[in-house]
Steps between C-alpha positions, in 0.01 A plus 500: 500500500308677767306807404404774734174683498417814684148507625344803661242445770275759336330395175406860429867599509595210271235607247604864523865415433404277205284775355781756558742275306256456213432874484874584509572261211216657295632849579852398389356353177330834434826686550680262266227537234494879524881516489513283184229714344697818573818355350310375195310822437800725561721297272238493220435874539871590487595253226577689179282399205610459141314191390375415849691171539675604819182618670313185396781274632452617861304226682383428853418166663423372847621181664467320838140606546581867456797511738743541209472738208727510199513793258716435194618682189527248222655723236854413389594868463355632829847525657617731222195723552550508877877570500567655160760400244825626357640823638174554690523174697432561871790299627748656253595164353312553171667522162701823460500514118205558261361207305277445197186285493210441260175661617189316385296795615698756293587253223860613492835464676532721807802618700464516877708561811238316709174567674449681834346299781122509538454344845167333554578190710711659776250772578221239502689283750572805716132596504401143584759478782383824660140378494587150632706624794247766591211252496691229691589756769134594516421134568764498775734265309 
């Protein structure tokens, strides 16, 4: 298979374009890192704390040499905190009748109609998205 190669007659121009590409990639990596940090810090700041499990379950990792960032919430009950439960459920599909459960914290049975939403993830994603788009526009991308 034939491969094409574009060669500029000016070595200085070639070096400048290569340097520009390297600098742009580094700038994008910085935007990705700062965006992930904003999402992580906002989510951990807004996460309600009882025993601290939810806050401690929020993790951040980088892949592909820093061109990909993943922020995760590894708590099984995070969705209930974010969207609420029972009659307070954000989408209105929560249970409509009260229920009884055993509370280890109170050491007794407790009646509840649910729990209001305490959003922490959605606002964190929104803050990260605003930062990401603003910084990418600043880079001209």
